[in-house]
C-alpha positions as CSV (number, residue, x, y, z in Angstrom):
1,X,-60.6,-104.4,140.6
2,X,-57.1,-104.5,139.0
3,X,-55.0,-101.8,139.6
4,X,-54.5,-98.9,137.0
5,X,-51.8,-98.7,134.4
6,X,-51.8,-95.6,133.8
7,X,-52.6,-92.1,136.1
8,X,-54.4,-88.7,135.0
9,X,-52.7,-85.2,135.1
10,X,-53.0,-82.0,134.3
11,X,-50.4,-79.5,132.1
12,X,-51.4,-76.3,131.1
13,X,-55.2,-76.7,130.9
14,X,-55.4,-79.7,129.6
15,X,-55.2,-82.9,131.0
16,X,-54.0,-86.4,129.5
17,X,-52.1,-89.5,131.5
18,X,-48.3,-90.8,132.7
19,X,-47.7,-94.2,133.3
20,X,-46.5,-95.8,136.7
21,X,-42.7,-94.4,135.6
22,X,-44.1,-90.7,135.0
23,X,-43.7,-91.3,131.5
24,X,-46.7,-88.9,129.2
25,X,-48.3,-92.3,127.6
26,X,-51.7,-90.0,126.5
27,X,-50.9,-86.1,125.7
28,X,-53.3,-83.6,127.6
29,X,-56.0,-83.1,125.6
30,X,-59.4,-83.3,127.5
31,X,-61.0,-80.8,129.5
32,X,-60.5,-83.6,132.3
33,X,-59.0,-87.0,132.8
34,X,-60.9,-89.4,135.7
35,X,-58.8,-92.8,136.9
36,X,-58.6,-95.6,135.0
37,X,-61.1,-98.7,135.8
38,X,-61.7,-102.1,134.5
39,X,-59.1,-100.7,131.4
40,X,-61.5,-97.7,130.2
41,X,-61.2,-94.0,131.8
42,X,-63.6,-91.3,131.5
43,X,-62.2,-88.6,129.7
44,X,-64.7,-84.9,128.8
45,X,-64.3,-83.7,125.3
46,X,-66.7,-80.5,124.8
47,X,-68.5,-80.7,127.6
48,X,-69.3,-84.4,126.8
49,X,-68.2,-87.6,128.4
50,X,-66.9,-91.0,126.3
51,X,-64.1,-93.6,127.7
52,X,-60.9,-94.4,125.8
53,X,-58.8,-97.2,126.8
54,X,-54.8,-97.7,127.9
55,X,-54.1,-97.0,124.4
56,X,-55.5,-94.0,124.4
57,X,-58.2,-95.1,121.9
58,X,-61.8,-93.3,121.8
59,X,-63.8,-96.7,122.3
60,X,-66.6,-94.9,123.4
61,X,-67.4,-91.3,122.1
62,X,-68.0,-88.7,124.2
63,X,-72.2,-88.3,124.3
64,X,-73.0,-88.3,127.7
65,X,-74.1,-85.7,130.1
66,X,-72.8,-87.4,133.0
67,X,-70.7,-90.6,133.5
68,X,-68.9,-92.8,136.5
69,X,-66.3,-95.4,136.4
70,X,-67.1,-99.4,134.7
71,X,-67.4,-102.0,137.2
72,X,-68.8,-105.6,136.4
73,X,-67.7,-104.7,132.7
74,X,-71.2,-101.7,133.0
75,X,-71.0,-98.0,133.7
76,X,-73.3,-95.7,134.6
77,X,-73.5,-92.4,132.5
78,X,-76.9,-89.8,131.7
79,X,-78.2,-88.7,129.1
80,X,-81.0,-85.9,128.5
81,X,-82.9,-89.1,128.5
82,X,-82.2,-90.2,131.9
83,X,-79.3,-92.4,133.8
84,X,-78.9,-96.0,132.4
85,X,-75.8,-97.6,132.8
86,X,-73.5,-98.8,129.1
87,X,-71.4,-102.0,128.3
88,X,-68.3,-101.9,127.2
89,X,-69.1,-101.2,123.6
90,X,-71.1,-98.6,124.5
91,X,-74.5,-100.0,123.7
92,X,-77.2,-99.4,126.7
93,X,-77.2,-102.5,129.1
94,X,-79.5,-100.4,131.0
95,X,-81.9,-97.7,129.1
96,X,-81.5,-94.3,129.8
97,X,-84.6,-93.7,131.7
98,X,-84.2,-93.6,135.2
99,X,-84.5,-90.3,137.3
100,X,-81.4,-91.9,139.7
101,X,-78.7,-94.3,139.5
102,X,-75.8,-95.4,142.1
103,X,-72.4,-95.0,140.8
104,X,-71.5,-98.8,139.6
105,X,-73.3,-101.5,139.5
106,X,-72.2,-104.3,142.2
107,X,-72.9,-107.7,142.8
108,X,-74.9,-107.8,139.5
109,X,-76.8,-105.2,140.7
110,X,-78.0,-102.0,139.7
111,X,-79.2,-99.3,143.0
112,X,-82.0,-97.1,140.7
113,X,-85.0,-94.4,141.0
114,X,-87.8,-94.5,140.4
115,X,-90.4,-91.8,141.3
116,X,-88.4,-90.4,143.9
117,X,-88.7,-94.1,145.3
118,X,-85.2,-96.7,145.3
119,X,-84.8,-100.7,144.4
120,X,-82.8,-102.9,142.7
121,X,-82.6,-103.4,138.4
122,X,-80.5,-106.6,137.3
123,X,-77.8,-106.1,134.7
124,X,-80.5,-107.4,132.1
125,X,-82.7,-104.3,133.4
126,X,-85.4,-106.2,135.1
127,X,-86.5,-104.8,138.5
128,X,-85.2,-107.0,141.1
129,X,-86.5,-105.7,144.1
130,X,-89.0,-103.2,144.0
131,X,-88.8,-99.2,144.2
132,X,-89.8,-98.7,148.2
133,X,-87.5,-96.9,149.9
134,X,-85.9,-93.2,150.5
135,X,-82.7,-94.4,149.3
136,X,-80.6,-97.4,148.1
137,X,-76.6,-97.6,148.2
138,X,-74.9,-100.0,146.0
139,X,-74.6,-104.0,147.7
140,X,-71.9,-105.5,148.8
141,X,-70.9,-109.3,150.5
142,X,-74.5,-109.6,149.6
143,X,-76.3,-107.3,151.2
144,X,-77.6,-104.2,150.3
145,X,-77.4,-100.5,152.2
146,X,-81.3,-98.8,152.1
147,X,-82.9,-96.0,153.9
148,X,-86.6,-95.8,154.6
149,X,-88.0,-93.6,156.7
150,X,-84.8,-92.1,158.4
151,X,-83.2,-95.5,159.4
152,X,-80.7,-97.4,157.7
153,X,-81.2,-101.5,157.2
154,X,-80.2,-103.9,155.2
155,X,-81.4,-106.3,152.6
156,X,-80.9,-109.4,150.4
157,X,-80.6,-109.7,146.9
158,X,-84.1,-111.5,146.8
159,X,-85.3,-108.2,148.7
160,X,-86.3,-109.4,152.6
161,X,-84.5,-107.5,155.1
162,X,-81.6,-109.1,156.9
163,X,-80.5,-106.4,159.5
164,X,-83.5,-103.9,160.7
165,X,-84.3,-100.5,159.7
166,X,-82.9,-98.7,163.1
167,X,-79.4,-97.0,162.7
168,X,-79.5,-93.4,161.8
169,X,-75.9,-94.0,159.9
170,X,-74.6,-97.0,158.2
171,X,-72.2,-98.2,156.1
172,X,-71.5,-101.3,153.8
173,X,-69.8,-104.6,154.5
174,X,-65.9,-105.2,153.8
175,X,-63.6,-107.6,155.1
176,X,-67.1,-109.0,156.5
177,X,-67.9,-106.1,158.5
178,X,-69.9,-102.6,158.5
179,X,-70.0,-99.2,160.8
180,X,-73.2,-98.2,162.1
181,X,-74.2,-95.2,164.2
182,X,-76.9,-96.1,166.7
183,X,-77.7,-92.7,169.1
184,X,-74.7,-91.0,168.9
185,X,-71.8,-93.2,168.2
186,X,-70.4,-96.0,165.4
187,X,-69.4,-98.7,166.2
188,X,-69.3,-102.6,163.6
189,X,-71.7,-104.9,162.8
190,X,-71.9,-108.5,161.7
191,X,-73.8,-109.3,158.4
192,X,-76.6,-110.7,161.4
193,X,-77.0,-107.5,162.4
194,X,-75.4,-107.8,165.7
195,X,-72.7,-105.2,167.2
196,X,-69.7,-107.3,167.0
197,X,-67.6,-103.8,168.4
198,X,-70.1,-101.7,170.7
199,X,-70.4,-98.8,170.0
200,X,-67.5,-96.1,171.3
201,X,-66.5,-93.9,168.4
202,X,-67.3,-90.4,167.3
203,X,-66.7,-91.7,163.4
204,X,-65.7,-95.1,161.8
205,X,-65.2,-96.0,158.0
206,X,-64.8,-99.2,156.1
207,X,-62.4,-101.9,156.7
208,X,-59.3,-102.4,154.4
209,X,-56.2,-104.7,154.9
210,X,-57.7,-105.7,158.4
211,X,-57.8,-102.2,159.4
212,X,-60.7,-99.7,160.2
213,X,-60.5,-95.6,160.7
214,X,-61.6,-94.7,163.9
215,X,-62.3,-91.8,165.5
216,X,-62.4,-90.6,169.4
217,X,-62.1,-87.2,171.8
218,X,-61.4,-85.4,168.1
219,X,-58.0,-87.8,167.1
220,X,-58.1,-90.6,164.5
221,X,-56.6,-93.9,164.6
222,X,-57.1,-97.7,163.8
223,X,-58.6,-100.6,165.3
224,X,-58.7,-103.9,164.4
225,X,-62.2,-106.2,163.9
226,X,-62.2,-107.2,167.5
227,X,-62.7,-103.0,168.3
228,X,-58.9,-102.4,169.7
229,X,-56.6,-100.0,168.8
230,X,-53.4,-100.9,166.4
231,X,-52.4,-97.7,166.2
232,X,-53.6,-94.8,168.3
233,X,-56.2,-92.2,168.0
234,X,-53.5,-89.6,167.6
235,X,-54.3,-87.7,163.9
236,X,-56.3,-84.9,163.0
237,X,-58.0,-87.1,160.3
238,X,-56.9,-90.8,158.7
239,X,-57.8,-92.6,155.1
240,X,-57.8,-96.6,155.2
241,X,-55.2,-98.4,153.8
242,X,-54.1,-99.4,150.4
243,X,-51.0,-101.4,149.7
244,X,-50.1,-100.6,153.6
245,X,-50.0,-97.4,153.8
246,X,-53.0,-94.7,154.8
247,X,-53.3,-90.9,154.8
248,X,-53.5,-89.3,157.8
249,X,-53.6,-85.8,158.7
250,X,-50.9,-84.9,161.8
251,X,-52.1,-83.5,165.3
252,X,-51.0,-79.6,165.1
253,X,-47.6,-79.5,167.4
254,X,-46.9,-83.1,167.6
255,X,-44.3,-84.1,166.0
256,X,-44.6,-87.9,165.4
257,X,-42.4,-90.8,165.4
258,X,-38.5,-90.3,166.0
259,X,-38.3,-87.3,162.9
260,X,-35.5,-85.5,163.7
261,X,-37.3,-82.1,163.3
262,X,-40.5,-80.6,164.0
263,X,-43.7,-82.0,161.2
264,X,-45.7,-79.4,159.0
265,X,-48.9,-78.6,161.1
266,X,-52.4,-79.5,159.4
267,X,-50.4,-81.6,156.7
268,X,-51.4,-84.9,155.4
269,X,-48.3,-87.7,155.3
270,X,-49.0,-91.6,155.1
271,X,-48.4,-94.3,157.8
272,X,-47.5,-98.3,157.8
273,X,-49.4,-100.4,159.6
274,X,-46.9,-100.3,162.3
275,X,-48.8,-96.3,162.8
276,X,-45.0,-95.0,161.4
277,X,-44.4,-91.5,159.4
278,X,-43.1,-93.1,156.4
279,X,-44.1,-90.1,154.1
280,X,-43.6,-87.6,156.1
281,X,-46.8,-85.0,156.4
282,X,-45.9,-82.2,153.3
283,X,-49.4,-82.1,151.3
284,X,-52.9,-80.5,150.9
285,X,-54.7,-83.7,150.2
286,X,-53.5,-87.1,149.4
287,X,-55.8,-90.1,148.2
288,X,-54.8,-93.7,149.0
289,X,-52.3,-96.0,146.2
290,X,-53.6,-97.6,144.0
291,X,-51.4,-99.9,140.9
292,X,-48.1,-97.7,143.5
293,X,-49.2,-94.1,143.5
294,X,-50.6,-91.7,145.1
295,X,-52.0,-88.6,143.9
296,X,-51.5,-85.6,146.3
297,X,-52.3,-82.2,146.1
298,X,-50.1,-79.0,147.4
299,X,-51.6,-75.1,147.6
300,X,-49.3,-73.4,145.3
301,X,-50.3,-69.1,146.3
302,X,-48.1,-65.8,145.4
303,X,-47.7,-63.4,142.0
304,X,-52.1,-63.4,141.6
305,X,-52.5,-67.5,142.0
306,X,-54.2,-69.3,144.8
307,X,-54.8,-72.7,144.2
308,X,-54.9,-76.4,144.5
309,X,-52.4,-78.8,142.2
310,X,-51.7,-82.3,142.0
311,X,-49.4,-84.0,141.7
312,X,-48.6,-88.2,142.0
313,X,-45.8,-89.6,144.5
314,X,-44.3,-93.5,144.8
315,X,-44.3,-95.2,147.9
316,X,-41.4,-94.1,148.9
317,X,-42.6,-90.6,148.5
318,X,-40.9,-89.5,145.5
319,X,-42.2,-87.1,143.0
320,X,-43.3,-89.5,139.6
321,X,-45.3,-86.1,138.5
322,X,-44.7,-82.8,140.3
323,X,-47.7,-80.5,140.5
324,X,-48.0,-77.9,137.6
325,X,-48.5,-74.2,138.6
């Protein structure tokens, strides 16, 4: 996926877009404005979703009850008839007759629901893996994560099971490994279904930029593909690395790194791959970096107001767009 050039903002009850320098490029005019993906972004007008391009032109008129980002040239949408997928012209590539559908196409396939069972369509609207599962997730690295009888397993593009249905919880393959839960602990699987990192963690997330977030005994850190802690577990919560930085929430009353003053409690900041805090915890929510910016939120309270407001920061932690009251 290409990095976005525009970023959604809210101002005076309407939403629009800024560029990386914080300049308003698309004036706030929409009920909702979502992230760009593959050069298009969902916007909501009068309760219906459509898509604009990076010039702010409405290229697909608002006509959908629900919509999701474009991936691989398709966007999953819902009409009164059901779920389907449109191409970049707004034409239906997959007819909206399905009772459920995954958020996006992946590796040329779409997970979809038929009469309470899940299978996979190709982008030509042909059912290529018949609906026989309790749930199906998008394909990743050649395998689809599916649920049957309360256990997760993985199938290939022909629908043949490649990793048996044995896991209480599991995730997609990323950088060659997938997290999975065996009984009460999480570890990481190879594509042949063997644990290459034994289940010993309380929770686990996808590998990104060579590291994966895990938690152990109530604290979170990052491991490498061998299961060794590269960044020890010392955080309340963490998210995966993106652009060399990862969002972290600090442990109460724990001053990390070489900062000379106490850090705010239960706030989000960012660390680098050495585990050093590079943006001090000060936010109430922190999203991954994309296109050189990250969306963060702060709690605004007082004089009859109490809500969260979002803005954007750069990799140095400088405000590009400040949250508005």
